[in-house]
Structure formats: C-alpha cells, structure tokens
C-alpha positions as CSV (number, residue, x, y, z in Angstrom):
1,M,-49.7,7.3,-26.1
2,T,-49.4,3.6,-25.6
3,H,-46.2,1.8,-25.3
4,T,-45.4,-1.6,-26.9
5,P,-44.1,-4.4,-25.1
6,D,-40.9,-3.8,-26.7
7,F,-40.6,-0.4,-25.0
8,W,-41.5,-1.9,-21.6
9,Q,-38.8,-4.7,-22.1
10,A,-36.3,-1.9,-23.0
11,V,-37.2,0.0,-19.8
12,G,-36.9,-3.0,-17.8
13,S,-33.4,-3.9,-19.5
14,I,-32.1,-0.4,-18.7
15,G,-33.6,-0.5,-15.1
16,T,-31.6,-3.9,-14.4
17,L,-28.7,-2.4,-15.8
18,V,-28.8,0.7,-13.7
19,V,-29.4,-1.4,-10.5
20,S,-26.5,-3.8,-11.3
21,G,-24.2,-0.9,-11.9
22,A,-25.0,0.4,-8.6
23,A,-24.5,-2.9,-6.9
24,V,-21.1,-3.3,-8.3
25,I,-20.3,0.2,-6.9
26,V,-21.6,-0.7,-3.6
27,L,-19.4,-4.0,-3.8
28,I,-16.3,-2.2,-4.6
29,V,-16.6,0.3,-1.7
30,Q,-17.4,-2.6,0.6
31,V,-14.3,-4.5,-0.7
32,R,-12.1,-1.5,0.0
33,K,-13.5,-0.9,3.4
34,L,-13.0,-4.7,4.3
35,R,-9.3,-4.4,2.8
36,E,-8.8,-1.3,5.2
37,T,-10.1,-3.2,8.2
38,I,-8.0,-6.2,7.4
39,Q,-4.9,-4.0,7.0
40,G,-5.7,-2.2,10.3
41,D,-6.1,-5.6,12.3
42,T,-3.1,-6.9,10.7
43,F,-1.0,-3.9,11.6
44,G,-2.6,-3.9,15.2
45,R,-1.6,-7.7,15.8
46,L,1.9,-7.1,14.4
47,Y,2.6,-3.9,16.5
48,A,1.2,-5.8,19.6
49,Q,3.5,-8.4,19.1
50,D,6.5,-6.2,18.4
51,S,5.6,-4.2,21.6
52,D,6.0,-7.6,23.6
53,I,9.4,-8.1,22.0
54,T,10.5,-4.6,22.7
55,H,9.4,-5.4,26.3
56,L,11.8,-8.5,26.2
57,F,14.8,-6.4,25.4
58,L,14.0,-4.0,28.0
59,S,13.6,-6.4,30.5
60,Y,16.8,-8.3,29.2
61,P,19.0,-5.8,27.6
62,E,21.9,-8.1,27.5
63,L,20.0,-10.1,24.6
64,R,20.0,-7.2,22.4
65,P,23.5,-7.6,20.9
66,Y,22.7,-11.2,19.9
67,F,19.9,-10.0,17.6
68,Y,21.3,-6.5,16.6
69,E,25.1,-6.5,16.8
70,G,26.1,-9.9,15.6
71,H,27.2,-11.3,18.7
72,D,27.5,-15.2,18.7
73,V,26.5,-17.6,21.5
74,D,29.6,-19.5,21.1
75,R,31.2,-17.7,24.1
76,L,28.3,-18.5,26.4
77,E,28.5,-21.5,28.8
78,P,26.1,-24.6,27.4
79,D,24.0,-24.5,30.8
80,S,23.9,-20.8,31.3
81,P,20.7,-19.0,32.0
82,E,21.7,-16.3,29.5
83,L,22.1,-18.8,26.7
84,A,18.6,-20.2,27.5
85,R,17.1,-16.7,27.2
86,V,19.0,-16.0,23.9
87,K,17.6,-19.1,22.4
88,A,14.2,-18.5,23.8
89,A,14.2,-15.0,22.4
90,A,15.5,-16.3,18.9
91,E,12.5,-18.6,18.8
92,V,10.1,-15.6,19.7
93,L,11.5,-13.4,17.0
94,C,11.4,-16.2,14.5
95,D,7.8,-16.9,15.2
96,Y,7.2,-13.2,15.0
97,F,9.1,-12.9,11.6
98,D,6.8,-15.8,10.4
99,H,3.7,-13.9,11.4
100,V,5.0,-11.0,9.7
101,A,5.9,-13.0,6.4
102,L,2.3,-14.6,6.4
103,Q,0.7,-11.3,6.7
104,M,2.8,-9.5,3.9
105,Q,-0.2,-10.1,1.4
106,C,-2.5,-8.1,3.8
107,M,-0.3,-5.0,3.8
108,P,0.1,-2.1,1.3
109,K,3.4,-2.6,-0.9
110,D,5.4,0.1,0.9
111,A,4.7,-1.5,4.3
112,Q,5.7,-4.9,2.7
113,E,9.1,-3.6,2.0
114,T,9.6,-2.0,5.4
115,W,8.7,-5.3,7.2
116,R,10.9,-7.1,4.8
117,S,13.9,-5.0,5.2
118,Y,13.5,-5.3,9.0
119,V,13.3,-9.0,9.0
120,V,16.4,-9.2,6.5
121,S,18.2,-7.0,8.5
122,I,17.8,-8.8,11.8
123,H,18.4,-12.1,10.1
124,A,21.8,-10.7,8.6
125,S,23.0,-9.2,11.9
126,S,22.2,-12.2,14.1
127,P,23.9,-15.6,14.1
128,I,21.4,-17.0,16.5
129,I,18.7,-16.1,14.3
130,Q,20.4,-17.6,11.3
131,R,21.3,-20.7,13.3
132,F,17.8,-21.2,14.7
133,L,16.0,-21.1,11.4
134,G,18.6,-23.2,10.0
135,E,18.1,-26.0,12.7
136,N,14.3,-25.7,12.5
137,P,13.2,-25.2,9.0
138,S,10.0,-27.2,9.1
139,W,8.8,-24.9,11.9
140,Y,8.5,-21.9,9.6
141,S,6.7,-21.0,6.3
142,E,8.0,-21.0,3.0
143,A,7.1,-17.2,3.0
144,L,9.6,-16.6,5.8
145,K,12.3,-18.8,3.9
146,R,11.8,-16.9,0.8
147,I,12.5,-13.4,2.4
148,V,15.5,-14.5,4.0
149,R,16.9,-16.1,0.9
150,E,16.1,-13.1,-1.1
151,G,17.9,-11.1,1.6
152,D,20.9,-13.4,1.7
153,T,21.3,-12.3,-2.1
154,T,21.3,-8.7,-1.9
C-alpha cells in the first residue's frame, strides 16, 4: 500500500501536535517545581530573619513590650541606651516587614493572610513601629504601606 504525500503530511502534523503537547506538559511541571522552589526559598529567608528577631527579643526582653504590648517610648530618657535599642529594633522590624510585604506574591494565599495578619497586628500594637514608619515613609515599599493602611481600616 502506497501512501500519498497528503497522508505523510497528516502524520507529520499529528506527530508535531503530540510532541508539542508533551512539551507543554513538561513545561507546566517545571513551572510548578520552580514555584515550589521559590516558595521554599522565600519561607527559608523569612524564617531565618524571624529567628534573628526572636534572638533580639531573647537577648533584650525589655524591648518586647514596645512591640507587643503597646508601650510607648515617651517615658524613656532621650539619650538612654534603651531608647536607642528600641529605635534600632523598630528599624529591624520595619525592614523585616518590608521584606515580608515584598515576598507576598511568592507565597500561597493562606500564608499571605497569616503574614499580613502578623504585620498588621504588630503595627497596631506598637506606637514605635507606627512612628518609625511615619517618620521614614520613603524607606519602605508601597507593598508594606498598603498592608498597614488596609490594617488600619479593619
């Protein structure tokens, strides 16, 4: 049985379609794996930074009330080492929150909500964080400012 050129052209087209479909499937699997890798790396960096902040509060437990219990720095002496530590810790936390905000798009939706809630909660309970962000708005991303604004309205 002899096959016409049209037959071979159809076979070639079908073969091309099969190979293209397989390539799309491989590409989808690779993109999913890449997304998982990016999410893993994102969480690894965020949790490493979180560990550093936890260590800061373990080393200086007197700082914790300024961030979790609503204590204000107004009672501290302007040149006191404690005020300097509180301000430095506020900058560290704001930098961390900015990092979180900028990494949100690399997180699953449920993780985004957890991190957003954490940032909003600390911001709401910490006058020094509110003050620091208010005094240094150009230092931080619009992503962080948006999270804080949205938290202020809830």
